[in-house]
C-alpha positions as CSV (number, residue, x, y, z in Angstrom):
1,M,0.0,0.0,0.0
2,S,1.2,3.5,-0.8
3,S,1.4,6.2,1.8
4,I,2.2,9.9,1.8
5,K,4.5,11.4,4.4
6,L,3.3,14.9,5.2
7,T,6.1,16.8,7.1
8,V,5.7,20.2,8.8
9,K,9.3,21.5,8.9
10,R,8.4,24.7,10.6
11,L,5.3,26.4,11.8
12,Y,5.0,29.6,13.9
13,Q,3.7,33.1,14.0
14,L,5.7,36.1,15.2
15,R,4.0,38.3,17.9
16,D,6.0,41.0,19.6
17,E,9.3,39.4,18.3
18,R,8.3,36.1,19.9
19,M,7.4,32.8,18.1
20,V,3.9,31.7,19.1
21,N,1.5,29.0,17.9
22,A,0.3,29.2,14.3
23,H,-2.5,27.6,12.2
24,A,-2.1,26.1,8.7
25,T,-4.4,24.3,6.4
26,A,-2.5,21.8,4.1
27,R,-4.0,20.4,1.0
28,V,-2.4,17.2,-0.4
29,F,-2.8,16.4,-4.1
30,I,-1.9,13.5,-6.3
31,G,-1.7,15.0,-9.7
32,D,-4.6,17.5,-9.8
33,T,-6.8,15.4,-7.4
34,L,-7.2,16.6,-3.9
35,I,-6.8,13.6,-1.6
36,A,-6.6,15.1,1.9
37,T,-7.0,18.4,3.8
38,E,-5.2,18.6,7.1
39,E,-5.6,21.3,9.8
40,I,-2.3,21.9,11.7
41,T,-1.9,24.0,14.8
42,G,1.1,24.6,16.9
43,L,4.7,25.8,17.0
44,T,7.7,23.9,15.7
45,E,11.1,24.4,14.1
46,S,11.8,20.7,14.1
47,P,10.2,18.4,11.5
48,V,7.0,16.6,12.5
49,S,5.6,14.0,10.2
50,K,2.2,12.3,9.7
51,Y,1.5,9.4,7.3
52,L,-1.6,9.4,5.1
53,H,-2.9,6.2,3.4
54,A,-3.1,6.8,-0.4
55,G,-3.9,3.6,-2.2
56,E,-2.5,3.8,-5.7
57,L,-0.3,6.8,-6.5
58,T,-1.0,7.7,-10.2
59,G,0.7,11.1,-10.3
60,A,3.0,13.5,-8.6
61,V,2.4,14.2,-4.9
62,R,2.4,17.8,-3.9
63,V,1.1,20.0,-1.0
64,E,-0.3,23.5,-0.9
65,W,-1.0,25.4,2.3
66,D,-2.4,28.6,3.8
67,C,-1.0,29.8,7.1
68,D,-1.5,32.7,9.5
69,G,2.3,32.8,10.1
70,V,5.4,31.1,8.8
71,A,5.2,27.5,7.5
72,D,7.3,25.1,5.5
73,I,5.4,21.9,4.7
74,S,6.4,19.0,2.3
75,A,4.8,15.8,1.0
76,A,6.5,12.7,-0.3
77,A,5.2,9.4,-1.7
78,L,6.3,6.2,0.1
79,E,5.8,2.6,-0.4
80,R,5.4,0.4,2.7
81,C,7.2,-2.9,2.7
82,P,4.2,-5.4,3.2
83,C,6.3,-7.7,5.5
84,C,8.1,-5.2,7.8
85,Q,6.4,-1.9,7.1
86,H,9.7,0.0,6.7
87,N,9.6,3.1,4.5
88,E,10.9,2.7,1.0
89,P,11.1,6.1,-0.7
90,E,9.9,6.1,-4.3
């Protein structure tokens, strides 16, 4: 089964020269088809990942987002080994 690794590399909002929680809406696409919308809230400068089940991947994976602060978000296709479930990047 294919999966998509959605990674938030950074997410924050600046308020009075301090980093505070921010909110982002990430939309994950395979080709031109929207397959998931994720609401993300918090504060991070360290990567945090989530895995989404995708079934068959028949196009390029991409992510678009809206944020009330600073965000850096990526999406990558992965194949899961059926016997041990280790990630195998495509």
